[in-house]
C-alpha positions, 0 to 999 in steps of 0.5 A: 746440419746442412743438407745440399740438394743435388738438383740445385744449380750452383751460382757464380762462374760456371764453366760452359761447354761450347757447341760442337761444330761439324766441319763441312767438306767443300769441293776443291777449288780447282774442280769447279772450273773443270766442271764448268768447262765440261758443261760448256764443252758438252753444250757446244758439242750438242749445238754443233751436232744440231747445226750439222744435222740442220745444215744437211736437212736444208739441202737444196733438192729443187729450184725454180729459175725465172730467166731467158732460156740461154741463161736458165740453161747455164744456171741449171748446168752450174747447180747440177754440177755442184757436189754440195747442195747443203745450206752452207754451200747454197746460201742466197748471198754466196750463191748469187755472188758465185752465179754472177761470176760463173754466168757472165750473161747475167746482168741482174740476179736475185737468189732466195731460199725457199725453206726447207729445200728450194731455191728461187732464182730470178735473172735478167740477161745482158743484151749483146749490142756488138762484137769487139776484138780484144787485141791483147787477149786475141778474142772476140768479145760480146759488148752489152748495152753499157759498153762492157765486154762481158765474155768471149764469143764461144766456139761455134756461136753465131751472133749477127751483130755489128762489129766495133773497131775501136779501143777499149776506152772507146767502147762506152761511147761506141755503145751510146752510138748504137743506142742512139741509132736504135732509138731513132731507127732500129732498121738502120741498126739491124743493117749496120755491119761495122762501127769504126772509130775515125778522126773526131767521130765515127764511121758507120758501114751499112749493107749495100755500101751505105756509109755515114760519118758523124762527129763525136761531139754531136752524135745524136744531133747528126744521127737525127738529121741524117735520118730526117734527110733520108726520109725526104722523097729526094733521098729516100730511094737509094743508098748514100755516103754521108759525111756530116762531120762539118756542120756547115757543109755535108758531103753526100754521094751515091754509095757503092759496094766498096768501102772508103 
């Protein structure tokens, strides 16, 4: 008689049960870019709010201007009239470019921000050398030391400067004539009333009827020679009309009040 143990494992082919694999639910694919977009949008909104608050906190409340009084007054008037003084509207580069246009009396300008709420402005004023009438615009213009007509003479503005009577293309050469005169004898420049473009040269009308004619090709030479002549005892007393356009022969005669 054979007995079988219930605990004995059968040999041979045994049917094995596969382990149960639980399925994991994954989020749908369309949801991932949506969540990413929401995160990016939120970050951009927070950054925008932060930048807006910072822009307002850096608004200008005071300024320090180093410039000539008439230029300083114009810069201050412009700044006070501006409704927006936040950082965006008072960036150094933008403000510097705007002031050069709005205040033509400025020759050179440097603008710096003093954080959090200050401005430092250093301006160099143009030096007006003469007056010139623009026939097209029918305006009397101020001419600086470079020969630039930089702005019109304001109503009621009185400036004691010589008058240039020349074409616009001759302004630079006329200014060189004034600078030469200023270099060698500033007193003559102060007494100059008119500088007129003439044939092959310039006519200088001074006070008390004094008058010079100089050649365009030899301005500095002629001016220095005339000044040397007038410093000699024979010519030092009195006023003269001098025509130096012909190098080999000058014409000199006493000056009178009328202008030739």
